[in-house]
N, C-alpha and C positions, 0 to 999 in steps of 0.2 A: 026644673031645678031638682025636684024630687027624684027624677030618673037619673040625673047625674050623680047624686049622693048614693043611690042604690048601686049604680055601675062602679063607682070608685070603691065602695065597700066590698063588692063582689071581687074586684080585681085584687084588693088587699088580701082577702081570705084565700083566694085561689093561689096566691103567690107564697103562702106560708108553707112550712114543712114541719114534719114531726121528726125530731132527732132523738135517737136512743141514748145518747151519751156514750162515753167510752167504757168498754168492758173487756176484760181479758178473755181470750178464747183458747189459747194453747201455748204454754210455756211463755215465751217472750213476745207473743203476738197479741194484738188488740183489735177490736172492731168498733166501728161507728156505723150505724144504720140511719139513713136519712130518706124519708118518704114524703112526697108531695101530698097535699090534701085534695088534689083533683087530677084529672087526666091531662090538664093543661100545664102541670108543673114542668119546669125545664130541667132535663137531666144534667146539663153542664153546671147549672146553678146548684143542684143538689150535690153534685160531686165536689164543687168548690167549697160549699158549706161544710161538708164532711171532712175534707182535707184541712180546712182552717181549724176545725175543732181538734183534729188529730195532731196537727202541728202545735197548737197551743198546749195540748196535753203533754207532748214531749218536751216542749220548752220549759214547762213548769218543773221538770226534773233535770234541767240542764242538758238535755239531749236534743237531737234533731230527728226529724221524721224520715222514715224509710217506708215508702209505700210498697206493699207486697203485691196487692191487686185490688181491683174494683170488681164487684159482682153486681151487675145491673139487672133489674127486673125486665122481663121481656113483655112486649105488648101482645095483643092490643090492650090499651089502657082504658078499660071500661068497667062498670059494675064493681067498683071497689078495688080493682087491680090498678093502682096508681103508680106512676114512676117512682122507683126506689133504687138507691144504690147502697151497697154495703162496702165499706172501705176496710180492708185488712191491712194492718201496718205494724211496724216495729219502731221502737225508739232506740237510736244508736248514739 
């Protein structure tokens, strides 16, 4: 039982991500950076979380999201180089 609790806790922590929040980068462009806390983080999940936050940000000002590009970290994902995506976007 103790092993199950440890395993479930580990999976929960490994699935979490650090999100930078939205910040302006150039004129009408913004960026959200989303990084996993381990090498096991899923890039598609990180991208979805970043785009959800960007979309919410744009909706709050009555606009829609226009994705300019994603910039993904390159592997290998070891020794602190964890999966990360930077979403560059505009609100239109």
